[in-house]
N, C-alpha and C positions, 0 to 999 in steps of 0.2 A: 337272457335269450340264448337258445341253443345255437351251436356253431352252424348247423345245417340251415336253420332259419335265418341267421345273419347272412350266410352265403347266398341264400335265395334272394333276400332283400337287396344285396349288393348287385347280383346279376340283374335284377329288375331295373335298378338304376343305370347300369352300364348299357343295357339293351336299348334304353331310351336315347342314349347318345349315338344315334344312328346317323352317321355322316360319311361321305366319301373318304375323309381323312383317315378313318380307322379301317378301311378295307385293305388290310395288309396281309402279307404272307411271308414265308421264308425267302431268303435271297435266291433268285434263279441261278441254276447251275452255270458256272462259267462267268458270272458277273463279279468283278472285283470291287474292292471298297470304294475306289474313286467313282465308279459307275453307280454303285448302290446309293451313295450319298447324293450324287447328282440327280438320280431319280427322285429322291425325297425333296430336294431343292426345287425341282421342276414340277412336282406334283400339284402344288397350288390347291385350288378347291375341287379338283377333279379326282378320279380314282387313280391309283398308282400305276395301272396298266397303260394309261395315256402317257405318263412320263417314261415308262419303260419302252414304249413304242418310239418315243422321241430319241431315246439313247440308242436303241438298236438301229434306227434309221441313220443316225449320224455315224455309228460304227461301220455300217455297211458301205458308206460313201467315202469315209476318210481312213487313212492308214493308221493314225494314232491321235490321241487327245491333244497332244501339243500342236499338231497341225490345225486342229479345230480352234485352239486357243488364239492363234495368230491370224486365222482366216478373216476375210472381209465379212462384215455383218450380213450384207445382203445375200452372200453365197450360202451361209449357214441357214438363213431364213428360207431361201428358195428350196434348199434340200428338205427342210422340215415341211414346207408347204406341199412339195411333191409327195412326201410320205403321209400327207393328210393328217398332220399333227395340228390340233387346234391351237390357237393363240401363238402361232409360229414367231411373230415379231417379238413378243414378250419373252417367250422361252429361249429365243436366240440370245437375247441380251443376258438372261439369267445364266444360261449355260456358259457363255464366254466370261462373264463376270466371276462365276464360280471357279472356272479353270485358272483364271488369272490370279485370283486370291489364294488358291491352294499353292500355285507356283510361287507366288510372292512370299508365302509363309515359310516354305522349305526348300525353294529353288529346284524343285522337281515335282512330278505329279503322282508319284507312287504313294498310295495310302493304305496298303494292306497291313501296315504295321499297326493300324487301329485295332485290328482283331487280336493282336497279341498284347495290347496295352491294357491298363486298368481302366475301369469305368471313369474314374476321375480324370485320367489322362485324355480319354476320348472327349469328355465334356469340355476340358480346357481347349482342345483343338476346335471344337464346334463353336465355342465362345470367341475364339480368335477369328474364325472364319466369318462370323457376324452375319450370316445369311441362312443358316440352317434352320429348318422349321422346328417347332417345339417338340415334335415327337421323334426327332432324329436320334437323340441319345438313346432312347428306349429301344428303338429298332436296331441300332448297332450293338447294343448290349445283348440283345437276343441273337443276333447274327453271330456274335463271338462266343456265345454260350456252347460249351461242349456238352453234348446230350447225355454223356455218362456222368456228368457232374450235377449237383443240386442246382435248381433254377436260381439265377441271381436275385437275392432278396435284400435290396439295398434300403437305406434309411428313408428314402422317399416313399416306398411302399408301406413301411411301418408307420410313417407319420400320417399318411393320408387315411389309413384304416383307423388310426387312433383318433384323428380329427372327426371322423364320422361316428365315433363312439362304438365301434365294433370290437375294439380291444382296449385294454387299459393303457395308460401312458407308459412309454418305454417297455413295450411288450417283449416277451421272449420270441425269438425267431421261430420256434416250433409252433407257437400259437398262430402266428401270421401265416405260416405255411399250411397249417390245417385249415384255416379259414379260406385261403385263396386257391388251394390245390384244385377244387372242382371247377374253378373258372378258367384254368389254364390247360384244359384237356383238348386234344385234337386241334380242329381248326380255330378254336377260340383263343388259342395261346397268344398269338401276336395281337389280336384285336383287343382282348381284355387287359393284357399286360400293358400295352401302350396307353389305353384309356386311363388306367389307374395312375401310371406315371405322369401323364399329362395333367390329370386332376391334381396330383401332388404339386407339380411345378406351377400350375396357375392358381390354385386355390388353397394351398397349405404352406404358406411361407413360414419357415421355422422361426423367423425373427419377429413376426407380427401376426399372432393368432386371432386378433380382433380386426383385421383389415377388411376392406369392402369385398375383396375377393374371397376371404374366409367366410364372410356372411353369405356371399353368393353360393359358395359350396355347401353351406348349411341349408340354404333354401332348396338347392338342387336335391339334396338328400331327403329333406322333409316332403318334397313333392314327388318322390319316386313312384308312388302308387296313385297319385291323384288322377282322376279320369280326365280332367282338363290339363293340357300341357302348357297353358299360358304362363304360369309362374315358372315352371320347369325350363321352358325355352328362354324365358327372359333371364333366368339365372345362368344358363349356359352361355348366352350372349354376353352377359356381364363378365364372365370368366374369360371371354375371348374365344370360346369354342364355336366351331361352325354348327349351324342348325340345319338339319336336312329339310328338304321340300316337304316330305311326309309329315314332319313335326310342325312345320308352318301351317300346312293345310289343316291338320288336326286342331291346332290352336285357333285358327280362324273359325272353324266349324264350332268349336266349344264356346267361343266368345260371341257367336251369333253375328259374324261379319256380314253374311248375306242379308239377315233380317234388318240390320241397320241401314243397308243400301236402300231397301224397299221403303223403310220409314222416311228416309230423306226424300225420296221421290214423291211420296205421299204428301210430305210437308210442303214441297214446292208447289204441288197442285193446289193445296189449300191457300197458300199465299197468293198464287196467281188469281184464284177465284175472288179473294178479298179485294185485290187491286182492280179487277174488271168493273166497269160502271154498271150499276144495278138497273135492270130494265123497269120502266114505269108501269105499274099495274093499272089496268083499265077495269073499271067497275062495270057490272052488268047494266046499270042505269045509263052510264055514259055511252055504252055500246048501243043500247036501244034508241037513244035520242039521235045518235049519229045516223042510224039506219032510216029513221022517220024523216030526217032532214034531207036525205038524198033524193033526187028527182026520180 
């Protein structure tokens, strides 16, 4: 299979993973590492701009993040509600828990050192934090990337394209770069880079290539061009990936969900008809005799 054809197939697969989790872009100007990671922790199932609104709302109200860390819960919640941030109660808890954990790990809240650290050091910090989402490491790696340097091409990216059969085992870095370069152009950079890293994290365990998650990844790839999204979305869910509403609707339409509802209604009517007492038939002869007997 030619590299261009392989890249096209991979793009098709990644495009189907359409969810708010992957609506990402570069770090906003003036946002430090502590705030960027907080946004990722607050994102949840919504788009990142909702979390960014929560962070900017808190910054506008308080002097510093340490003040937010020790503030009363209801005070933070009310500030978020006033800023029309959805799920204010839950996001208040997550924001304060995040700040307390960061402070507990290093006795201060400065995290800009993450952008000067190695990818492995960033991952260790995220693991210690124990509340960062699965895509946080990939986002921070891109944030730390110097644009005049080659794009970070770590072992996770190599492993996932290898598991999909797009390159041979232990491929040369040049092969992987040639395959993936068209996917990382312009606005697609963060979206596709993060999707591939998440697929590697969730479905390409280096120690267990025959695991259930590995099988789900194989199914996801096999169903990349299927007109029905039923098996594709099931595999995505098995991996722990969010499934977009558009994907759910397309899956329901393909599986005939509406037709099944109609069938159930029709069945209920038939059952009701069977249970109803049958009306006694009156023959023409009986009808005539009744008329003649009447006065």
